[in-house]
N, C-alpha and C positions, 0 to 999 in steps of 0.2 A: 791340183788337177791340171794336167798338161793337155792343152788343146792341140790336136794334130789335124791337118787338113785331110779331108776324105777324098779319096780318088773317085772320079766320076765313073770310072769303069768298074768299080767295086761298090755294090750297094751298101747302104748303111745297115748294120745289123738290126734285126727287128726289135729287139729290146731297147737298143739305143734310140731308134726311131720313135718308139712308143714313149720313152722317157722325155725325149726332146719335145715331142708333140704335147705331152702333159704339161711340161714347163711353159711352153708357149701359150697354151690355153689358160694356165694360171695367171700369166702376165695379162692376157686379154681380160680376164675376170677382174684383176686389180685395176685395170684401166676403166672398166665399167663402173666399179665402185668410186673411183676418182671422179668420173664424169658426174655421178649422182651427187657426190659431195660438193662439187663445184656448182652444180645447178641449184642445190639447196641453199648454199651460201649466197649465191647471186640473187636468188629469189628473195631471201631475207634482206639483203642490202637494198634491192629495188623497192621493196615494201617500205622499209624504213625511210628511204629517201622521199618516196611519194607521200607518206603520212606526215613526215616532218615538214615538207614543203607546203602541204595543205594546211597544216596547223599554223605555220608562219604567215601564210597568206590570209588566214582567217583572223589574225590579230587586228585590232583596230589600227587604222592608219595613224602613224605618229610622225610628227615633224622632228627635225633635228637629229641628234646622234642615235636615238632609239630607232627611228624610221630607217636611217642609213644602215644601221647594224642588221636589221631584218632584211633589207634589200640585198646586202652583201651575203648574208647567210643563205638566202634563196638562190642567189647566183652561184655560190660555192657548191650547194647541193646539186644544182643542175649540172655544173661542171664535173662533179664527182661521178655522175652516171656514166661518163665516158669510160671510167674504169671497168664498167660492166661489159664493155666490148671484149675484155679479156676472156670472159666466159664463153663468148661465141667463138673466138679464135681457138681457145683450148678445146672446146667441144669438137670443132672441125679436125683439129690435130689428133685427138683421141680416136675419133671415128675412122680417120685415115689409117692410123697405126693399127687399130683393131682389124681393119680390112686386110692390111698387109700381113698381120700375124695369122689371120684366118687362111690366107693364101698359102703361107708357109706351112701351117699345120696340115692343110689338105694335100699339099705337094709332098710333104714327108710321108704321109699315109699312102698316097698313091705310089710313090717311088718304092717304099718299103714293101708294099703288097703287090708289086708288079708281077711277081711270079705266080700269083694265085689265079690268074686268068680272068679276073674281073676288070674289064676295061671300061665299065660303065661308071666308075667312081668319078664324081664331079669334083673338080678342083676350082674353088672360088677364084675369080679373076683378081689379079693384083691391081692396085690402083693405077690409073693411067698416068697420073702426074706424080712427080716425086714429093711434092709438098702442096697441100691444099691451101695453105695460108702463107702468103708472101710477106705480109706485114709483120714486123717484129717489134714495133713500138706504136704507141698511141699518142696523138696530139689532140689538143682542144679543138673543137669544131662541132658541127651539128652531129647529132646522134639519132639514129632511127632505131627505136626499139619496137619489136613485134611488127 
């Protein structure tokens, strides 16, 4: 399939606009499913970290290598929670992308239907910023959850 630029003085054919809008909405639905999967996975991870940390802290205090191993395990679990920041960043990016896709689909519908005389069609605003998340890596440090 060859992509050709569409002239701004010539409107997109109605069928092409409808197909493009359908495809963009399918992408938005896929992003919604991805967001749900990420949330479920992160909820499971957080629950596992919390339960395991609680169980390790409930162990009787031990001196020597066993006590040191438990302390290291608790520390590693706490550090691992930092990875859950990924879910927050991913959720922000997905929501931003969905808003941008919604704007595109509304705009396509508005422009394709411009000749029908209905100027009341609402076009969702495009996100004001190009990217809601400027961080692209995570380092160890304090983590605030919830």
